[in-house]
Structure formats: C-alpha cells, structure tokens
C-alpha distance (Angstrom), angle and dihedral (degrees) to the residues before:
residue distance angle dihedral
M1 . . .
Q2 3.87 . .
F3 3.69 119.4 .
T4 3.75 131.6 -166.8
S5 3.77 101.0 -106.1
E6 3.76 104.5 -172.5
S7 3.83 100.1 74.2
R8 3.85 88.9 137.5
V9 3.68 115.9 100.6
P10 3.88 103.9 -145.1
S11 3.66 126.9 90.4
R12 3.68 127.1 -72.3
L13 3.87 88.4 -104.7
T14 3.91 98.9 56.0
R15 3.78 91.0 97.2
T16 3.79 91.5 47.7
R17 3.75 90.5 46.2
R18 3.88 89.5 50.6
A19 3.87 89.5 49.1
V20 3.91 89.5 50.4
A21 3.71 92.3 49.7
V22 3.76 93.7 48.3
L23 3.97 88.4 47.3
L24 3.76 88.9 50.6
A25 3.64 92.5 48.9
A26 3.78 92.1 50.4
L27 3.86 89.7 49.4
L28 3.79 90.8 52.3
A29 3.69 92.2 48.5
L30 3.87 90.2 55.5
T31 3.71 90.4 52.8
G32 3.86 91.1 49.6
L33 3.54 96.1 -113.5
A34 3.85 122.9 142.2
V35 3.83 114.9 -97.0
A36 3.72 98.9 169.1
A37 3.81 113.1 127.3
P38 3.73 113.8 -103.5
A39 3.77 118.0 -96.8
A40 3.71 118.4 -99.2
A41 3.91 108.1 -71.4
A42 3.81 120.2 -113.6
E43 3.79 87.5 -130.8
P44 3.83 125.0 44.0
W45 3.76 114.2 -109.4
I46 3.85 89.1 -142.1
T47 3.78 122.2 38.0
V48 3.75 122.3 -174.9
Q49 3.68 110.3 -138.7
D50 3.82 128.3 -164.2
D51 3.74 115.8 -63.1
G52 3.76 94.7 16.6
Y53 3.85 102.6 -63.3
L54 3.82 115.3 146.2
R55 3.79 123.3 -146.5
I56 3.88 106.9 -159.8
A57 3.77 122.7 -165.9
V58 3.86 115.5 164.4
P59 3.76 114.6 -176.7
N60 3.73 112.2 -122.7
A61 3.86 89.0 -145.9
A62 3.85 90.6 57.0
V63 3.80 90.3 50.4
E64 3.91 94.1 48.2
A65 3.86 90.1 44.2
A66 3.89 88.6 55.0
V67 3.82 104.2 36.8
G68 3.75 109.2 0.1
P69 3.77 130.8 -107.9
V70 3.78 116.4 -23.2
S71 3.73 137.7 -174.3
Q72 3.81 98.6 -150.0
V73 3.78 133.4 30.9
V74 3.93 127.0 -167.7
V75 3.68 133.9 173.8
E76 3.72 108.9 -139.6
G77 3.78 128.6 -168.8
N78 3.81 143.5 113.8
F79 3.82 90.1 -41.6
G80 3.91 97.7 117.5
P81 3.79 135.6 93.7
S82 3.69 107.4 -60.2
H83 3.84 89.8 13.9
N84 3.66 89.3 -77.7
W85 3.81 123.1 152.2
A86 3.79 112.3 -74.4
Q87 3.82 140.8 150.1
I88 3.72 135.7 -112.5
G89 3.65 108.1 -151.1
L90 3.88 114.8 -140.2
Q91 3.68 131.4 -149.1
R92 3.83 126.4 -138.5
S93 3.76 109.5 -112.1
G94 3.63 115.7 171.7
A95 3.80 108.2 -63.2
N96 3.79 94.1 -10.4
W97 3.79 144.0 62.6
T98 3.78 103.4 -128.8
A99 3.82 142.4 -177.5
T100 3.75 137.3 156.6
Y101 3.85 115.1 -141.7
G102 3.82 141.6 174.2
P103 2.82 162.2 -24.2
F104 3.78 91.6 -115.3
A105 3.79 121.4 -176.4
P106 3.77 121.1 -102.5
G107 3.69 114.4 -84.4
L108 3.80 147.3 83.4
Y109 3.78 117.3 -52.1
Y110 3.82 124.3 -166.3
Y111 3.80 119.7 -168.1
Q112 3.83 148.0 155.9
V113 3.75 134.0 -149.3
T114 3.93 115.7 -121.3
G115 3.68 133.2 -175.0
D116 3.79 126.1 -155.1
D117 3.82 92.2 -3.2
S118 3.83 94.1 -71.7
K119 3.67 113.4 42.1
V120 3.75 106.4 94.9
L121 3.75 128.7 -165.8
K122 3.85 139.2 169.8
D123 3.70 121.5 -117.5
A124 3.79 98.5 -104.3
S125 3.75 92.8 -161.7
N126 3.78 94.3 61.1
P127 3.87 117.8 76.7
T128 3.72 95.0 -159.8
S129 3.73 118.8 104.3
V130 3.84 142.3 -176.4
A131 3.95 111.1 -149.0
S132 3.68 95.9 -151.7
E133 3.87 91.7 48.6
P134 3.79 106.1 40.5
E135 3.90 92.2 -175.3
W136 3.85 93.1 52.4
S137 3.74 126.7 104.1
T138 3.88 131.3 178.2
F139 3.68 140.6 -148.8
F140 3.81 130.2 177.9
I141 3.78 128.4 -136.3
P142 3.77 109.1 -155.5
G143 3.97 124.7 -137.9
E144 3.56 145.2 128.7
S145 3.89 94.9 -88.2
A146 3.77 88.6 56.1
A147 3.86 97.3 40.8
L148 3.87 92.2 121.2
L149 3.79 90.2 56.7
A150 3.76 96.6 52.7
D151 3.80 123.5 96.5
A152 3.82 108.0 -80.6
P153 3.95 113.3 -95.8
E154 3.80 86.8 -125.0
Q155 3.74 138.6 20.4
A156 3.76 109.4 -73.1
G157 3.84 130.9 154.2
T158 3.79 128.8 -2.5
I159 3.74 133.5 -128.8
E160 3.81 118.7 -139.0
T161 3.80 132.3 176.3
L162 3.92 117.0 -121.5
S163 3.70 114.6 -158.5
Y164 3.84 117.8 -163.5
E165 3.82 141.5 161.0
S166 3.70 118.7 -101.0
D167 3.73 117.6 -158.4
V168 3.80 90.5 -177.3
A169 3.89 92.0 57.2
G170 3.73 92.9 30.8
E171 3.87 91.6 -131.5
Q172 3.64 146.7 84.9
R173 3.77 109.5 -89.9
D174 3.80 140.0 -170.7
A175 3.87 136.3 -136.9
L176 3.73 128.6 -175.0
V177 3.87 113.6 -126.9
W178 3.90 125.7 -160.3
L179 3.71 114.9 -156.0
P180 3.79 122.8 -164.8
P181 3.87 120.9 -122.5
T182 3.76 87.7 -107.4
Y183 3.83 95.8 55.3
K184 3.77 117.8 130.9
P185 3.78 126.9 178.3
E186 3.75 91.0 -131.0
G187 3.80 139.5 33.0
K188 3.95 122.7 41.7
K189 3.79 108.4 22.3
F190 3.90 118.8 -123.4
P191 3.57 126.1 -124.1
V192 3.84 116.1 -123.1
L193 3.85 136.3 -137.9
Y194 3.82 113.5 -158.7
L195 3.87 107.6 -152.4
Q196 3.71 119.2 -166.3
H197 3.72 134.6 -155.8
G198 3.83 129.1 -135.6
G199 3.71 135.4 -106.8
G200 3.84 115.7 -60.8
Q201 3.73 91.2 16.3
S202 3.89 132.1 97.8
Y203 3.74 138.1 -134.0
R204 3.82 90.6 -89.6
D205 3.79 95.8 60.2
W206 3.79 98.0 86.5
V207 3.90 88.1 60.5
E208 3.75 99.9 35.0
V209 3.84 98.7 43.0
G210 3.72 105.5 3.0
R211 3.97 94.4 55.7
A212 3.81 88.7 -140.0
E213 3.86 91.5 154.4
Q214 3.83 92.4 53.4
I215 3.96 90.6 44.4
L216 3.78 94.5 50.7
D217 3.79 94.4 43.0
N218 3.71 93.8 51.1
L219 3.83 94.0 42.1
W220 3.79 90.1 52.1
L221 3.73 94.6 46.6
S222 3.70 91.7 50.5
G223 3.74 89.8 52.9
S224 3.92 93.5 -115.6
L225 3.81 95.1 112.4
A226 3.81 126.8 70.8
D227 3.80 118.6 -135.0
M228 3.85 104.2 -84.3
I229 3.80 145.0 140.6
V230 3.73 115.9 -116.3
V231 3.85 117.4 -154.3
M232 3.77 121.8 -166.8
G233 3.75 107.6 -165.3
N234 3.79 139.1 -176.3
G235 3.76 109.5 -93.1
N236 3.81 96.2 178.7
V237 3.88 95.7 109.2
S238 3.69 138.0 112.1
D239 3.72 96.5 -119.8
F240 3.91 111.0 30.4
S241 3.70 96.1 177.2
A242 3.74 93.0 57.7
E243 3.85 94.2 42.0
L244 3.84 88.8 50.6
L245 3.75 102.2 44.1
E246 3.78 100.0 31.0
N247 3.88 103.5 34.3
L248 3.75 116.0 15.7
I249 3.92 99.7 39.3
P250 3.75 93.8 48.3
A251 3.74 91.2 48.2
V252 3.75 92.4 50.3
E253 3.85 94.1 48.4
Q254 3.90 91.3 44.6
T255 3.87 90.6 52.7
Y256 3.72 106.4 33.2
N257 3.92 136.6 39.8
A258 3.78 89.5 -101.0
S259 3.78 122.6 153.6
P260 3.78 114.7 -113.7
S261 3.76 89.3 -152.3
K262 3.82 115.8 117.9
N263 3.69 89.2 -146.7
Q264 3.93 86.7 61.3
R265 3.79 94.2 56.5
A266 3.66 131.8 90.7
L267 3.83 129.3 -179.5
A268 3.87 128.8 -164.0
G269 3.86 137.3 159.2
L270 3.61 142.5 175.5
S271 3.77 124.8 -120.7
M272 3.81 105.9 -34.1
G273 3.69 89.0 8.9
G274 3.85 88.0 56.2
G275 3.82 89.7 53.2
Q276 3.83 88.4 50.7
A277 3.85 90.0 48.9
F278 3.82 89.8 53.0
E279 3.83 89.8 46.7
V280 3.81 91.6 57.6
F281 3.85 89.2 42.5
S282 3.78 92.3 56.8
R283 3.67 102.5 36.4
H284 3.87 96.1 40.5
P285 3.82 105.4 29.3
G286 3.78 112.1 -171.8
E287 3.82 96.4 24.5
F288 3.80 87.2 106.6
A289 3.87 128.4 31.9
A290 3.74 92.3 -150.9
I291 3.79 135.6 34.0
G292 3.83 129.4 -174.7
T293 3.71 126.6 -177.3
F294 3.98 117.1 -164.1
G295 3.84 116.0 -160.7
A296 3.79 92.2 -19.2
G297 3.80 127.4 123.4
R298 3.76 111.0 145.2
F299 3.81 102.9 97.1
G300 3.71 101.1 158.6
D301 3.72 126.4 -125.8
L302 3.89 104.9 -1.8
D303 3.79 96.0 -178.5
S304 3.74 95.1 88.2
I305 3.88 103.0 40.0
P306 3.69 115.1 123.9
V307 3.89 96.5 -115.3
A308 3.88 95.9 175.5
Q309 3.80 93.8 53.0
M310 3.95 90.4 42.6
N311 3.80 89.7 53.0
N312 3.70 97.4 43.4
R313 3.75 101.7 42.5
T314 3.78 97.0 42.2
D315 3.92 126.3 74.6
L316 3.83 95.7 -168.2
F317 3.83 137.8 17.1
R318 3.81 108.6 174.2
V319 3.85 122.8 179.8
Y320 3.83 123.6 -158.3
V321 3.76 129.2 -172.3
G322 3.85 137.7 169.5
N323 3.78 127.2 -127.6
K324 3.83 129.0 -72.9
T325 3.84 91.5 -64.8
D326 3.79 88.3 62.7
I327 3.81 107.4 100.4
A328 3.82 87.6 -144.2
Y329 3.89 94.2 59.0
N330 3.76 97.7 93.8
D331 3.87 93.8 39.6
V332 3.75 90.4 52.6
Y333 3.89 88.9 49.6
D334 3.90 89.6 49.1
S335 3.84 91.9 45.4
F336 3.82 91.7 52.0
Q337 3.84 92.0 54.8
K338 3.88 87.2 54.6
F339 3.73 94.6 44.0
D340 3.76 91.9 50.3
A341 3.77 91.7 47.7
L342 3.90 89.9 48.3
G343 3.84 95.9 45.2
L344 3.76 91.3 -119.3
D345 3.92 109.5 165.3
Y346 3.85 114.2 -129.0
E347 3.83 140.8 149.5
F348 3.81 120.7 -136.5
D349 3.73 121.1 -149.6
G350 3.89 88.6 -158.2
V351 3.77 128.9 -118.6
N352 3.74 110.8 -50.9
P353 3.88 101.2 -131.8
D354 3.80 94.9 -163.5
A355 3.89 104.6 52.1
G356 3.74 138.3 44.8
H357 3.67 130.0 -164.4
N358 3.69 98.5 -32.9
W359 3.68 146.8 99.0
N360 3.85 92.2 -88.8
A361 3.73 84.9 66.7
W362 3.73 97.3 44.0
Q363 3.76 94.9 48.8
E364 3.92 87.8 56.7
N365 3.84 87.0 48.0
L366 3.86 91.9 55.2
I367 3.78 89.9 44.9
D368 3.83 91.0 54.8
F369 3.88 97.5 36.6
A370 3.90 103.4 45.6
P371 3.91 98.5 56.4
R372 3.82 88.3 56.4
L373 3.83 94.4 63.1
F374 3.69 132.1 98.1
T375 3.81 95.8 -5.3
K376 3.89 131.4 127.6
T377 3.78 89.9 -140.0
A378 3.78 115.2 90.5
S379 3.70 111.4 -122.7
D380 3.83 124.1 -136.1
P381 3.78 107.3 -99.6
A382 3.83 90.9 -158.4
P383 3.73 119.8 114.4
S384 3.83 120.2 -91.8
E385 3.75 118.1 -86.4
G386 3.75 112.7 -75.9
H387 3.77 92.0 12.1
T388 3.82 115.2 130.8
A389 3.85 139.8 -145.9
L390 3.88 122.2 -90.8
T391 3.64 103.3 -131.6
E392 3.71 107.2 157.9
R393 3.85 142.3 1.3
F394 3.80 117.6 -85.6
Q395 3.69 105.6 -117.0
P396 3.85 121.8 171.1
P397 3.81 118.2 -158.2
A398 3.87 114.7 -76.0
P399 3.79 113.9 -90.3
G400 3.87 111.7 -77.5
T401 3.84 97.3 9.9
T402 3.81 101.8 103.8
P403 3.72 142.0 23.2
T404 3.85 116.6 -92.9
P405 2.74 145.3 -83.7
F406 3.90 96.7 46.7
I407 3.83 109.9 -156.2
D408 3.79 119.0 -163.4
D409 3.86 124.5 -155.2
E410 3.80 91.3 -97.3
G411 3.87 97.1 54.1
F412 3.63 99.8 -99.9
V413 3.79 110.7 143.4
T414 3.74 126.3 -157.5
F415 3.81 119.2 -159.4
E416 3.80 121.1 -162.4
T417 3.79 128.3 175.6
T418 3.71 128.2 -145.0
T419 3.84 120.2 -103.8
D420 3.84 89.1 -95.8
F421 3.83 90.3 96.8
A422 3.80 98.7 46.2
D423 3.89 89.3 123.0
A424 3.69 95.3 45.2
Q425 3.99 117.4 119.8
Y426 3.73 98.5 -154.3
V427 3.81 131.9 20.3
S428 3.93 130.6 172.5
V429 3.79 137.2 168.5
W430 3.87 112.4 -128.4
A431 3.77 116.2 -161.6
N432 3.85 144.7 150.4
W433 3.84 94.9 -92.8
A434 3.80 99.2 112.6
P435 3.82 114.6 105.7
G436 3.77 110.8 -66.8
G437 3.77 93.7 14.9
S438 3.80 99.4 -69.9
W439 3.69 119.2 149.9
L440 3.81 119.0 -93.5
R441 3.85 130.4 175.2
V442 3.76 124.6 -136.5
E443 3.76 120.3 -165.7
M444 3.87 119.7 -121.1
N445 3.81 124.6 -142.8
K446 3.66 127.3 -138.1
V447 3.74 117.2 -107.0
G448 3.78 112.3 177.8
D449 3.79 107.5 -51.2
R450 3.81 93.3 -24.2
W451 3.84 134.5 70.8
R452 3.89 122.4 -127.0
A453 3.77 141.3 -174.4
T454 3.81 132.4 172.9
V455 3.91 114.7 -153.8
G456 3.75 127.7 -179.1
P457 2.91 167.4 -50.1
L458 3.76 87.3 -84.3
E459 3.57 129.4 -159.2
E460 3.87 116.9 -102.5
K461 3.70 100.1 -100.1
F462 3.91 144.3 94.2
Y463 3.72 117.1 -71.4
H464 3.76 135.2 -163.9
Y465 3.78 126.3 -165.9
R466 3.73 149.1 160.3
L467 3.77 135.9 -158.8
I468 3.78 122.4 -111.4
V469 3.81 110.7 -150.3
D470 3.85 113.7 -176.8
R471 3.78 87.2 -26.3
Q472 3.76 97.8 -50.5
S473 3.85 123.9 111.6
V474 3.76 115.6 -114.1
K475 3.75 133.3 -177.6
D476 3.90 116.8 -123.7
T477 3.76 97.3 -117.3
S478 3.79 90.9 -167.3
N479 3.82 88.6 66.3
P480 3.70 110.4 75.4
T481 3.84 93.8 -160.0
K482 3.77 121.0 104.0
V483 3.79 146.2 -170.3
T484 3.74 110.4 -152.7
S485 3.73 96.6 -154.1
E486 3.87 92.0 48.7
P487 3.89 106.9 40.1
A488 3.82 93.2 -175.4
W489 3.82 93.1 56.3
S490 3.84 129.5 97.7
T491 3.64 129.1 179.9
F492 3.79 142.3 -150.9
L493 3.90 138.6 171.4
I494 3.76 131.4 -127.9
E495 3.80 99.8 -150.6
G496 3.83 122.8 -144.1
E497 3.78 144.2 104.5
G498 3.82 88.1 -64.4
S499 3.84 92.4 59.3
R500 3.76 98.6 32.4
L501 3.81 93.4 120.2
L502 3.72 90.2 51.7
T503 3.71 93.6 51.6
D504 3.84 126.0 95.8
V505 3.77 113.0 -100.5
P506 3.74 122.0 -130.7
A507 3.76 116.4 -69.2
G508 3.65 112.8 -84.7
E509 3.81 95.0 21.3
G510 3.69 100.2 86.5
G511 3.70 135.0 85.6
G512 3.79 124.1 -104.1
L513 3.85 125.3 -90.8
E514 3.70 119.5 -157.3
V515 3.88 136.9 164.7
L516 3.84 114.1 -120.1
T517 3.78 114.5 -157.0
Y518 3.81 117.9 -157.8
Q519 3.80 138.4 166.0
S520 3.83 115.1 -110.3
T521 3.81 115.0 -148.6
V522 3.78 88.7 -172.5
A523 3.78 97.2 51.7
N524 3.91 90.9 31.7
Q525 3.89 90.7 -134.5
Q526 3.67 142.9 89.1
R527 3.86 111.3 -91.2
S528 3.83 141.7 -171.5
A529 3.71 138.1 -133.3
Y530 3.86 132.6 -178.8
V531 3.78 112.8 -124.2
W532 3.87 119.8 -161.3
T533 3.86 113.8 -163.7
P534 3.80 121.0 -167.8
P535 3.82 121.5 -106.1
G536 3.85 107.6 -84.0
Y537 3.80 91.7 22.6
D538 3.93 107.7 177.0
A539 3.86 115.2 -158.8
E540 3.75 88.8 -163.7
R541 3.76 97.6 48.3
A542 3.79 112.1 134.7
E543 3.66 94.5 -133.8
P544 3.81 111.2 61.1
Y545 3.85 119.1 -128.9
P546 3.76 120.0 -109.7
L547 3.79 113.0 -106.9
F548 3.84 124.1 -130.3
V549 3.75 118.9 -171.5
L550 3.70 113.6 -158.4
N551 3.88 119.5 -165.4
H552 3.80 130.4 -156.8
G553 3.78 125.2 -145.3
G554 3.72 141.2 -102.4
G555 3.82 116.1 -53.4
Q556 3.71 88.0 10.5
S557 3.90 129.6 109.1
W558 3.88 137.5 -138.0
T559 3.77 86.8 -92.7
D560 3.74 98.0 61.9
W561 3.82 100.5 82.6
V562 3.86 87.3 58.5
E563 3.77 101.1 34.6
V564 3.79 98.4 46.7
G565 3.80 107.8 -1.6
R566 3.79 91.5 62.1
A567 3.85 88.1 -140.6
R568 3.82 92.2 154.4
Q569 3.77 93.2 55.8
I570 3.75 94.0 41.6
L571 3.70 91.4 52.8
D572 3.84 93.4 41.1
N573 3.83 91.9 53.1
L574 3.80 97.2 39.7
F575 3.85 87.8 52.9
R576 3.80 92.8 45.8
D577 3.90 89.7 52.2
G578 3.80 89.9 52.4
E579 3.82 91.4 -114.2
L580 3.76 96.4 116.3
A581 3.73 131.2 68.5
P582 3.91 115.8 -131.6
M583 3.80 103.1 -90.3
V584 3.83 144.7 147.9
V585 3.68 116.2 -116.0
V586 3.77 121.3 -157.4
M587 3.80 122.2 -166.2
P588 3.79 106.8 -170.8
N589 3.78 136.4 177.4
G590 3.82 107.0 -88.6
N591 3.86 97.6 -176.9
V592 3.80 98.2 113.5
N593 3.70 136.7 111.7
D594 3.75 97.7 -121.1
Y595 3.78 107.4 33.5
P596 3.93 100.2 173.5
R597 3.84 89.0 56.4
E598 3.86 92.1 46.5
L599 3.74 91.8 48.5
L600 3.76 97.8 46.2
E601 3.83 99.3 35.3
N602 3.92 101.4 36.3
V603 3.78 115.4 10.0
V604 3.75 100.6 45.1
P605 3.93 95.3 38.6
A606 3.80 89.4 50.7
T607 3.69 92.2 48.9
E608 3.76 93.5 48.5
A609 3.85 89.2 51.3
S610 3.74 94.5 52.9
Y611 3.81 102.5 32.8
N612 3.71 137.0 48.1
V613 3.97 93.3 -116.2
S614 3.77 130.3 148.9
Q615 3.88 122.2 -103.2
D616 3.65 89.9 -155.3
P617 3.71 113.2 114.3
A618 3.81 90.1 -146.0
E619 3.82 86.2 61.8
R620 3.78 95.5 52.6
A621 3.72 130.1 89.4
L622 3.81 131.4 -174.0
A623 3.86 129.9 -169.4
G624 3.87 136.7 152.2
L625 3.75 139.4 172.0
S626 3.95 124.1 -113.2
A627 3.64 105.9 -35.0
G628 3.69 91.7 11.1
G629 3.94 87.6 56.2
A630 3.67 88.8 51.8
R631 3.90 87.6 52.9
T632 3.72 87.5 50.5
V633 3.70 94.0 52.7
S634 3.71 89.5 48.5
V635 3.82 90.3 58.6
L636 3.74 91.3 46.4
K637 3.80 90.5 53.2
A638 3.75 96.9 42.6
H639 3.91 99.4 39.1
P640 3.87 106.9 21.3
G641 3.72 108.5 -171.7
E642 3.78 98.4 26.8
F643 3.78 89.6 103.4
A644 3.73 118.9 28.1
W645 3.76 96.3 -165.9
I646 3.82 117.0 58.3
G647 3.88 130.4 -179.9
T648 3.75 129.1 178.6
F649 3.93 118.8 -166.9
A650 3.81 107.4 -164.6
A651 3.74 100.3 -16.4
G652 3.73 133.8 117.2
F653 3.85 126.9 -141.3
G654 3.70 97.5 -109.9
G655 3.79 126.7 -163.1
T656 3.90 121.4 4.1
A657 3.79 100.6 -154.4
G658 3.81 109.7 129.0
V659 3.72 95.4 2.4
D660 3.69 113.1 157.5
V661 3.77 102.0 -145.9
E662 3.80 96.5 177.1
A663 3.79 91.8 52.7
I664 3.74 94.2 46.0
N665 3.89 93.2 52.3
A666 3.79 92.1 42.3
G667 3.81 95.6 50.1
T668 3.84 99.7 35.7
E669 3.85 122.0 82.7
L670 3.89 94.3 -179.8
F671 3.84 128.7 12.5
R672 3.91 103.8 178.5
L673 3.80 123.3 176.4
Y674 3.92 126.7 -159.8
T675 3.74 133.5 -174.2
G676 3.87 138.7 175.6
D677 3.73 120.5 -121.9
I678 3.78 126.8 -89.9
T679 3.78 89.9 -61.8
D680 3.79 85.8 69.2
F681 3.74 111.1 90.7
T682 3.84 89.4 -148.7
Y683 3.82 94.4 53.2
A684 3.79 92.1 98.5
S685 3.67 93.7 48.8
V686 3.86 92.7 51.1
M687 3.77 92.8 45.1
N688 3.65 93.7 48.2
S689 3.73 91.4 50.2
L690 3.84 92.5 62.0
P691 3.77 99.2 72.7
V692 3.88 88.1 42.1
L693 3.80 89.9 57.4
D694 3.83 89.3 45.5
Q695 3.78 89.6 52.7
L696 3.74 93.8 46.0
G697 3.80 87.7 48.4
I698 3.88 94.2 -126.8
E699 3.74 111.7 156.0
Y700 3.86 113.9 -125.5
E701 3.70 142.9 145.3
F702 3.84 128.8 -120.7
N703 3.83 121.0 171.5
G704 3.74 99.2 -177.1
V705 3.79 133.6 -85.5
T706 3.78 125.4 -42.6
V707 3.74 110.4 -125.9
G708 3.80 104.9 -115.1
P709 3.84 144.8 62.8
H710 3.82 135.5 -81.4
G711 3.88 88.6 -69.2
W712 3.74 148.1 96.4
D713 3.83 97.1 -79.8
T714 3.80 88.2 62.2
W715 3.91 95.8 43.1
Q716 3.91 91.4 46.8
K717 3.71 87.8 58.2
N718 3.67 92.2 45.4
L719 3.88 93.2 52.9
I720 3.77 89.2 47.9
D721 3.77 91.4 56.7
F722 3.80 99.4 38.1
A723 3.86 102.2 44.3
P724 3.85 96.3 62.2
R725 3.77 89.4 53.1
L726 3.72 93.7 63.4
F727 3.81 126.7 103.0
Q728 3.81 92.1 -5.6
C-alpha cells in the first residue's frame, strides 16, 4: 500500500531545521556554553488581542540562548491562505523581535519560532505543547465559526490514556481514549470510533492540535453525537492492520465497556492515517461499519480490492479532501475515477474551498464524520455546505513554459522562479496576502532546477510581492510588472467583483494618463508627475476642471499611485459608475524638504499651465498617504483655505502651535481622516489626533478605521471612499 506521507503541515525544511538546531546545541555543549531552554518568559511572546489580532514580541535574548545569534526571525504556522504553513516576518525593535498581525479568523493556531530559515525554537512563554512537534506551541482565537473547537461550556467527556502491549511494534504503546459523559464500565456496551493521525505525527496529535476533545464534547452536548468511545491510537507501525486488529482493538475491548460487534465500529484517519483506514477497509471488509478518509487518496493498487464485499459489509465510506493546495487533491480525483470504474460505493464531502492539507481541514472532517456514526437516523450523503465538486486534476503549467505567476480561474496562484536559483538553499515568496493585506511569506519547493509554490484561493484584489532567496530580496524576473520605488516588487491582480474597481475598464472608456514634466525650484531639478484626466476631457472647456493633488508616502515616488495604488483604474471605474465628478488628478513627487512651497510654487503652476484646471481654492483638493498625509496637513496648517478638500490616509495632525482654527474651518469644505487598524503603525497617531482636533474645534470627518495595515490595500480603499466626495 502507498500512503500519503506528508500529513504534517510545516514546511519541507522543518526536520532539517530541527536537525540544525540539535547540531548547534551539541556544538554549544562541547564549547561549554549553556544550551538549556530559556525559562518561561514573564510576558507572552504572542498575545491575542480583541477580534483576532496578534501582538508578537519575541525576546532576542531568548532566541540567542536557544539557537545563537540570528539576523532574521519569523513566527511560522498555519497563518497562510487556506490555513497553510506561512511565516510572519518580525522586525527587531529594541530587545525584541516584534510584529502586529491580523485579524485572524477564529480557530486553533500552531506555530514555531525560526531564526535564519533553519534555527527553530519553541515559544518558551507558551505552556502548550505538541508531542510530535517539540518546537510547536498553540493558541486559540474564539469566535462563532470555531465554537465547536472551544472548550465545552460544561463538563462533558473525559480523556484517558490506554497502555497496551504491541507484538507488532515489539513495545508497550499508548492510545488516548475519549469517553462520553454517559460512559459506564458495565451495562450496554458502547460503539467505538478509531481515529488515526497522519505521517510524522503521534497518537496525541488529535487532542493537542486537532481539538478532538473539544469537538467531541461540543458535539455530544449539542445532541449531535451518539454515545461512543473514541480511540486515538499510534499508527506508526510497519503493519497497521495487524496492530489495529490484533493489539489495539483487543486492548480496548478488555479495558473498556466497548462493543465487540463489527457493526459498532468505525475507523477514520487523516493523510497517512486515511490510507491506513482504507487498507483495513479493503483487506478486511466488514471489520468496520463506517470508514472515513481525511485528506488521503493514495490507496495503492485498487484493481484487486474486493469491491462487492466492501460495498455489502460497510454502511458508510466517506471521503474528504481540501482544496487545490491539499497534496491529496489529485490523488483523490484519481481514486474516484477508479472507484467509479470498479463500482465501489462512496460518499464525497466535496472539496473544502477554505483549507488545504492541514488541521483546519481535518477538524472540519471530524465534525462532519463523527455525527454520522452509530445512529438510526440516515445522514445526508451530500457534501458539506459550500463544498464543491471535484471535476478535474489541478495541473499548473509545466515548469518553464509560461510567465509567472500563473493564476487559475479559482484564484489559485502558482509562482515559479527561473533557473537562476538552482543552487539556493531556501526560497520563499513574500506578499500582501495576510489578513487585511499585511505581508506573509510562503515557502517555495524545489522542482528540478526551479522553485515553485501554489497559494490560494486568494481574495479578489491587487497583490504585490517579492521573492526571498537565502534571505535576500529578489525580483521575479518572469513577471514584467514593476514598482519603480521598490525594484524587487512585482504585481498581479485577482479579478472578480471584489476587485472590480481595481480592474482595467474596457478600451476607450477610461480617462487619460500622461506624464507632466516641470521644473522644481525647491529641489533644483526637473521633476515628473502623473496626471489623470477624465474621459471626455476638454482642454478648451469654458468651465475649468477641479484639481485633485494626490500624494505618495515616504520612500515612495510619483509613480506609486499608478504602479501599485491602482489610482488610474480606481478613477476610471468610479467615473464610469457615475460616482466621480470630472476632475484632473495630479500625482507629483513629494520628496522635497519644503512641500508646501513645492506644491504652490511648482506643482500647481505647472499643472495650470498645461491643463484646464480651476484656480479657485474651492475647486482644489489635496490628499496623501502616510508621509504624504503629513505633507497634506502641513499645507493645511501653513496655507489654510488654499485647498478646500483635504484627505489624510494614515497620518496624524501633528503639532498645534500656530494653527489658525478659524481659517481652516472657513476655508475647508471637507477634512476627512483615515487610518488602518492596529496593524498600521500610524494608528495611534491618527487616533490621538481626534481628541486634539475636537479640543481645537477643527471640523473634520472620521468614519472609523479601515481594516488593514500601513499598506496599499488600505490606501486603495481610502481613495475609493474619498475621491467620490470631492467637488459634489
């Protein structure tokens, strides 16, 4: 039999990392240096804030004590799209490596801390543990969607350890046993579900990571689970069928009030454990009334399986699989073709669109499978709500045959490097696909002389990314897009209704986009700006067009709002929708030491000389992001009334000395502030500005935070909200 052997969620390098860490510890021991793990920290390294935000502060001293000096630290776990393994990059801040991320969806998260790609350590501040993954810790984010994973609201079942002798393994072994609240050691015997872990895991994983205890408790308390015993055995053995039938089952029936009836037994497993379950199903049909395979599809040679006996002696065979990132996805599809040809009866729960080959998927599988067992009420064989059909294999283009990234029609994106990095040790792709648009790294795998990774399904929006090759930022040269201010960045768009305003309008229906060149007396150089003109722009129109000056942020350039901010597409679509007043939008270079002077003496006059724009301050708007927002505020303070419409994206008001409140209020039609959430490092500055403005008596609008970090996802939303308010 062939089994899916990669049921573990972490990267392909985790075991290598562990080996490196062990080797390093040994070397340190030889030199006489301390290698003991640091004592539990006074403060948690990861704190879960309200609504699923994480505050991360990993002490550098703890990292160095565990693995030695490092130049880079990440927290990696099931944080990525489809809950797959991904890395949160940390920044050094004083004595700690820090980050704020989120909001993450409710559920259980497992993670480890890694320095320099290979030096792995456990979070010493977190008492949770995973026996099969000593570096892992876990935390739980509560919420309605994860209610069945939360601790039960009242005492329910109990977990016990069963020890037994295994003549197959030649050792004493352990299994975990969940007993329902109604369990009694005598009287009516209880049916039993045998629940198996995956490859590289242990009998404890279903409790320590799979939340089986909480799931079973909550299902039972809700009346969804029949009275049953659930046994989580050790599947790491050369002959699983013999181990199960000759050792574990007899031990369970001798120790517990378990039914010996085959009709009162069920068997399920994830990944490798699913393969083992199918092995028992095919070799010993009828030993179990119900079979479940979670994320497993490699079932060996199916031509010789006893289909008639399997069908006749089994009440339920139900198959589960994650989405296209599940390594079992194609295997399950191939097996279904064979099942159908052979006439093997099975139910399919459908493709889980939201999870890959990981515990998030397998938890859902248990939640669906367990209530179907040992009940007189027939269960609905249909797929779970929201799950989809499995109609074809997932097959990205052959290596080297197409530009990357390759995007399929369901939002799965495959990245591939050139052959330039064939000798690299570690490659990842780092993009704004974390919750809210923060950056998150996904490891790439070596395929021949290239590196590949498939991520998804991704939200319909605009993405920017870079490759990280042996800790160095590298441009994806297969992608022709560019961001001038960030030479290592590339971009791509996932099209759909969610990204409609970021998508190109049909040819001939958009506005014009030109480059305005002007002389800067402040910077003492010739400079450039992008200028967007509305569809139908008339240079001879009697009524001049309103002017909107839109500023970039610190470290950026006049090209950013077009290359990564999607300003052209946003303005085109808003105008096409009838949401935008006809206006001229100028995106100048704000990198100058006296921005108010640059704006009023150079940018505005050059625009007026080249375009039919109004000189009336009531027909002028000014906005900017981050440092561009601060520049906008500097103009508002120094020249109140020069621009009647003011917007700041992720920028506070700053100092109040010399502020002419009366002039600002009299000359300003709209002053609207925006900020990202707590992942935005300017959040506190903006929020602290609000009571200052109130105290000063400055009139402004603020409609709450924009979910997202200090990044382009947030600023695109701000522009989409702000621009339609102008000149109305």
